[in-house]
C-alpha positions in Angstrom: -43.0 -46.9 114.5 -41.9 -50.3 114.7 -44.6 -52.2 114.6 -44.6 -55.0 112.0 -47.9 -55.1 110.3 -49.3 -57.5 107.6 -53.0 -57.3 106.2 -54.8 -60.8 107.6 -56.5 -63.1 105.3 -60.2 -61.5 105.9 -60.0 -60.0 102.3 -62.1 -62.5 99.7 -59.5 -63.9 97.3 -61.7 -63.3 94.6 -61.8 -59.6 95.1 -57.9 -59.6 95.6 -57.7 -61.5 92.2 -60.5 -58.9 90.7 -57.8 -55.9 92.0 -55.0 -57.6 90.8 -56.9 -58.0 87.4 -57.9 -54.4 87.7 -54.4 -53.0 88.5 -52.6 -55.0 85.7 -55.3 -54.2 82.9 -54.7 -50.1 83.5 -51.1 -50.4 84.3 -51.3 -47.4 86.9 -48.5 -46.0 88.0 -50.1 -44.2 90.8 -51.5 -44.8 94.3 -55.3 -45.0 94.2 -58.3 -46.0 96.5 -61.0 -48.5 96.2 -64.3 -48.7 98.2 -66.1 -51.9 98.2 -69.5 -50.6 98.5 -71.3 -54.1 98.8 -69.0 -54.8 101.6 -70.2 -51.9 103.1 -73.9 -52.2 102.5 -73.8 -55.0 104.3 -72.1 -54.2 107.0 -74.1 -50.7 107.6 -77.4 -53.2 107.5 -75.8 -55.1 110.5 -75.1 -51.8 112.4 -78.9 -51.1 111.9 -80.1 -54.3 113.1 -80.8 -52.6 116.5 -83.4 -50.1 118.4 -81.1 -48.8 121.0 -79.0 -46.0 119.1 -79.6 -43.6 116.2 -76.7 -43.5 113.8 -75.0 -40.9 112.3 -72.5 -41.0 109.8 -69.3 -38.5 110.8 -68.5 -37.0 106.9 -64.9 -36.2 107.4 -64.3 -39.8 107.6 -65.1 -40.4 104.1 -67.0 -37.6 102.1 -66.6 -39.5 98.8 -70.0 -39.3 97.1 -71.0 -42.4 96.4 -69.8 -43.6 100.1 -72.7 -41.1 101.1 -75.1 -42.3 98.7 -74.2 -45.8 99.8 -75.0 -45.1 103.4 -77.9 -43.0 103.1 -79.8 -45.4 101.6 -79.2 -47.7 104.9 -81.0 -45.2 106.7 -78.3 -42.9 108.2 -78.1 -39.4 109.1 -75.2 -37.2 108.7 -72.8 -35.2 110.9 -71.4 -32.3 109.1 -68.4 -30.2 110.3 -68.1 -27.7 107.3 -69.5 -25.9 104.6 -67.6 -28.1 102.0 -69.1 -31.1 103.7 -72.8 -29.8 104.2 -72.5 -29.1 100.2 -71.6 -32.6 99.4 -73.9 -34.6 101.6 -76.8 -32.2 99.9 -75.6 -33.1 96.6 -76.1 -36.6 97.4 -79.8 -35.8 98.0 -79.5 -36.0 101.7 -82.5 -34.2 103.3 -81.3 -31.1 105.6 -83.6 -32.4 108.2 -81.1 -35.6 108.5 -77.8 -33.3 109.2 -76.2 -32.3 112.2 -74.2 -29.7 112.2 -70.9 -30.2 114.4 -67.8 -28.6 114.6 -65.9 -26.3 117.2 -65.4 -23.3 114.5 -68.7 -22.5 113.9 -69.2 -18.4 113.3 -72.2 -16.6 112.9 -72.0 -16.6 108.7 -71.6 -20.5 108.9 -74.5 -21.0 111.2 -76.2 -18.7 109.1 -75.5 -20.9 105.8 -76.7 -23.9 107.2 -80.0 -22.7 108.6 -80.1 -21.4 104.7 -80.1 -24.6 103.9 -82.7 -26.3 105.8 -80.4 -27.8 108.7 -82.2 -27.6 112.1 -79.8 -29.3 114.4 -77.1 -28.1 115.8 -74.3 -29.2 118.6 -73.3 -26.0 120.2 -69.5 -25.4 121.3 -69.4 -22.0 123.1 -71.9 -19.3 124.2 -70.9 -17.6 121.8 -72.3 -20.0 119.3 -75.7 -20.4 121.7 -76.3 -17.0 121.5 -75.7 -16.3 117.7 -77.6 -19.2 116.7 -80.5 -17.9 119.0 -80.5 -14.5 117.5 -80.5 -16.5 113.9 -83.3 -18.7 115.1 -85.3 -15.2 116.1 -84.6 -13.8 112.8 -85.6 -16.8 110.8 -88.6 -17.8 112.9 -87.1 -21.7 113.6 -86.7 -23.6 116.5 -83.2 -25.3 116.3 -83.0 -28.7 118.1 -79.5 -28.1 120.1 -77.1 -30.0 121.7 -74.6 -28.9 124.3 -70.7 -30.1 124.0 -69.4 -31.0 127.1 -65.8 -31.4 128.0 -65.2 -33.8 131.1 -61.9 -34.7 133.0 -61.1 -38.4 134.1 -58.2 -39.0 136.5 -57.1 -41.9 134.1 -57.2 -39.5 131.3 -54.7 -39.8 128.3 -53.8 -38.5 125.3 -55.7 -39.0 122.0 -56.5 -37.7 119.1 -59.6 -36.2 120.3 -57.9 -34.5 123.8 -58.8 -37.4 125.8 -58.1 -35.7 129.5 -56.7 -32.9 127.4 -58.0 -29.2 126.9 -59.0 -28.9 123.6 -61.4 -26.5 121.5 -64.5 -29.2 121.8 -67.3 -27.9 123.7 -67.0 -26.5 127.4 -66.5 -27.6 130.7 -69.4 -28.2 133.1 -68.7 -24.7 135.1 -68.8 -22.8 131.9 -72.1 -24.0 130.9 -73.6 -23.6 134.2 -73.5 -20.0 133.7 -76.0 -19.7 131.2 -79.6 -19.3 131.9 -82.2 -20.9 129.4 -84.3 -17.7 129.3 -81.2 -15.8 127.5 -82.2 -18.4 124.9 -85.9 -18.7 124.2 -85.8 -19.4 120.2 -84.0 -22.7 120.8 -85.0 -26.2 122.0 -81.9 -27.1 124.1 -82.9 -31.2 124.6 -79.4 -32.6 124.5 -75.7 -33.1 125.4 -72.7 -34.2 123.5 -69.7 -35.4 124.7 -66.8 -37.3 122.4 -63.1 -37.1 124.1 -62.1 -40.7 122.9 -61.3 -42.1 119.7 -60.5 -45.4 118.3 -61.6 -47.5 121.3 -60.9 -50.9 121.1 -62.1 -52.4 124.7 -65.9 -52.7 125.3 -65.4 -52.5 128.8 -63.5 -49.3 128.8 -65.9 -48.1 126.6 -68.8 -48.6 129.0 -66.6 -47.5 132.0 -66.1 -44.4 130.3 -70.0 -43.9 129.2 -71.0 -44.9 132.7 -68.7 -42.1 134.5 -70.6 -39.4 132.2 -74.1 -40.3 133.4 -74.3 -38.2 136.4 -72.4 -34.9 135.6 -74.4 -34.5 132.6 -77.7 -35.4 133.8 -76.6 -32.9 136.9 -76.2 -30.4 134.2 -79.3 -30.6 132.4 -81.0 -30.5 135.8 -78.8 -27.5 137.0 -79.8 -25.8 133.9 -83.4 -26.7 134.3 -84.1 -28.5 130.8 -84.9 -32.0 130.5 -82.1 -34.2 128.8 -83.9 -35.9 125.9 -80.6 -36.6 123.9 -77.4 -37.8 124.4 -74.9 -38.1 121.7 -71.7 -40.1 122.7 -70.2 -39.2 119.5 -67.9 -41.6 117.7 -64.7 -43.7 119.0 -65.5 -47.3 118.3 -61.9 -48.5 116.8 -60.5 -50.6 114.6 -57.6 -52.9 114.9 -55.0 -51.2 112.6 -52.1 -53.0 114.4 -53.8 -56.4 113.9 -53.8 -57.2 117.9 -56.9 -59.3 117.6 -58.8 -56.7 119.6 -62.0 -55.6 118.6 -65.4 -53.7 119.5 -68.2 -56.5 120.1 -71.1 -54.4 118.2 -73.6 -56.6 120.3 -72.3 -56.1 123.5 -72.1 -52.4 122.7 -75.5 -52.1 122.0 -76.1 -54.1 125.2 -74.2 -51.3 127.3 -75.5 -48.5 125.4 -79.4 -49.6 126.5 -78.1 -49.9 130.1 -76.7 -46.0 129.7 -79.9 -45.4 128.2 -81.8 -46.3 130.9 -80.0 -45.0 133.5 -79.4 -41.6 132.0 -83.3 -41.6 131.4 -82.9 -40.3 127.7 -85.2 -41.0 125.0 -82.8 -41.3 122.3 -78.8 -41.9 122.1 -76.8 -41.2 119.4 -73.6 -42.3 117.7 -71.8 -40.5 115.1 -69.8 -43.5 113.5 -66.8 -42.8 111.3 -64.1 -44.9 110.8 -66.6 -48.0 112.7 -69.0 -47.4 109.9 -66.6 -47.6 106.7 -62.7 -48.4 107.3 -63.1 -51.9 106.4 -64.6 -51.5 103.0 -61.6 -49.3 101.7 -58.3 -50.3 100.3 -55.1 -48.5 99.0 -53.2 -49.8 96.1 -49.8 -48.5 95.4 -46.8 -49.6 93.2 -43.4 -50.2 94.2 -41.2 -47.9 92.4 -37.7 -49.0 94.1 -36.3 -51.4 96.3 -32.9 -51.8 98.3 -30.7 -52.9 101.2 -29.4 -50.1 103.3 -27.7 -50.6 107.0 -28.8 -54.0 107.1 -32.7 -53.3 106.5 -34.6 -54.1 103.3 -36.4 -50.6 102.2 -39.5 -50.1 99.9 -40.1 -46.8 97.9 -43.8 -46.4 96.9 -45.4 -44.2 94.4 -47.7 -43.1 96.9 -46.7 -42.4 100.5 -48.3 -40.2 103.2 -49.1 -37.8 100.7 -52.3 -40.4 100.2 -52.4 -42.0 103.4 -50.9 -39.4 106.5 -52.8 -41.7 109.5 -49.2 -43.5 109.9 -47.0 -40.7 110.2 -49.4 -39.1 113.2 -50.5 -42.2 115.0 -47.6 -44.5 114.8 -50.4 -47.2 113.7 -49.6 -48.3 109.7 -52.7 -49.4 107.8 -52.0 -53.1 107.3 -50.9 -54.3 104.1 -49.7 -57.4 101.4 -48.3 -57.7 98.7 -51.2 -57.6 96.0 -49.3 -60.5 93.9 -49.7 -64.0 95.2 -46.7 -65.5 96.7 -45.3 -68.6 98.5 -41.9 -67.2 99.4 -40.7 -66.7 102.7 -41.7 -63.4 104.1 -39.0 -60.7 105.2 -39.6 -57.5 107.1 -39.6 -54.0 104.5 -39.4 -50.7 105.8 -42.2 -49.1 103.3 -41.6 -45.4 102.6 -43.3 -42.9 100.0 -42.2 -40.6 97.7 -41.9 -37.5 99.4 -38.7 -35.7 100.9 -38.7 -36.1 104.3 -38.5 -38.8 106.6 -41.9 -38.6 108.0 -42.9 -40.3 105.0 -43.3 -43.7 106.1 -46.0 -45.9 105.7 -45.0 -48.8 108.3 -42.8 -52.0 108.8 -44.7 -55.2 106.7 -43.8 -58.9 106.6 -43.9 -59.5 102.9 -42.6 -62.1 100.6 -38.8 -61.9 99.9 -39.5 -62.0 95.9 -41.2 -58.8 96.2 -39.9 -56.4 93.3 -40.3 -53.5 91.7 -43.5 -53.1 89.4 -45.2 -54.9 92.0 -47.9 -53.3 94.5 -48.8 -53.5 97.9 -52.6 -53.3 98.6 -53.5 -51.7 102.3 -56.3 -52.4 104.1 -58.8 -50.6 106.6 -58.6 -47.6 104.5 -62.1 -46.9 103.9 -61.8 -43.9 106.6 -59.1 -41.2 107.3 -57.5 -42.0 103.8 -57.2 -39.7 101.2 -58.9 -36.2 102.7 -56.7 -36.6 105.5 -53.6 -36.9 103.2 -51.1 -34.0 102.3 -51.8 -34.4 98.7 -50.4 -31.4 97.5 -46.2 -31.6 99.1 -43.8 -32.0 96.5 -46.8 -31.8 93.6 -47.5 -35.5 92.8 -50.4 -36.6 91.3 -53.7 -36.7 93.3 -54.8 -40.4 94.0 -58.0 -41.6 92.0 -61.2 -43.2 93.7 -62.8 -46.4 92.8 -65.7 -48.0 93.8 -66.3 -51.8 93.5 -69.9 -52.8 93.5 -71.6 -55.7 91.8 -68.0 -57.3 90.6 -67.5 -54.1 88.9 -65.2 -51.3 89.3 -66.3 -47.8 88.4 -64.0 -44.3 88.1 -65.3 -42.0 90.4 -62.2 -39.5 90.3 -59.6 -39.8 87.9 -55.9 -39.1 89.3 -55.4 -35.1 89.0 -51.8 -33.7 87.7 -50.9 -31.0 90.1 -51.6 -28.4 86.9 -54.9 -28.0 88.5 -54.0 -26.4 91.5 -50.6 -24.8 91.1 -50.7 -21.1 89.6 
């Protein structure tokens, strides 16, 4: 993690002042998250200004109640991969007909629970799941919509959080799916294919190249099995520029590319399951500085919260961009920023910060709307659980208070 990262000046100054006033007023000793719902709402509305794809939100990116409510208001459906996510989404008033059940570990009992809640659309990742769902559909007198999840191989494949060209638990390769007979699953409406192996892509050209290579094998699989390919679910993978390199996905170009993919594949619908691309830019994390030191010629800052609240830097070597919350005109130096955990893994990155940064100041991290708190490791060393706020109509609202570890320790 050698990159020097700094939060660019893309945040409205009045919002930064509001965060600083909020922070000073509450004198927080712990790290906490803020989600700018007005900014999120505007971004989602812009994403919906097209008629090319049906948009789903991958709940794993951020399952906070107010985030889900805001996304639902913008007409998104929901990609749900666990019982907990299902209960959370339903609790926000989302209709079961707008839920897609994904995830590699669907047991027969879990499939039954989703059916019991009214879910009728499933991504199937194994022949076992296909057989279980068919049996449950017959028992419950329903006809679920089913997409087969496929893994493909690319010669130029690379390692990636979703596997890329690696063997993963997500779906089956073409040869395995070609062994099934649709007549063995008469209760299912098998009409789609799901494929998603590439995460955080920052190049429209590379995405289009990968999507284009998928058409022939996936259309061929549907023809071999004897079903009309109506739905092509390409998952997500649209990236966020955490390292501030200047790369970014052009949404309008992506829609033009997907319109071409849709025409070539001759499918009725293209689905995207957006996670970070939907919510990352609307989220922030604030952590107070508890110590500052010069060590082996390097400046170090120790924060009240680290990978117990933001694990992603430790597993991707891509820090969330950051700045000092307080405004300063002093020259910048590079600071190694660490959290409070007793492991060298607890490092959030190297950041260019004003050299008057001091104990008692706070750092503001951006792009934290996705894969923040719920991807973290909050229980290690028994620090407090991070609070979560929403910012809407110029007002902060506490959604979850910071929790002492006494609530889970026994």
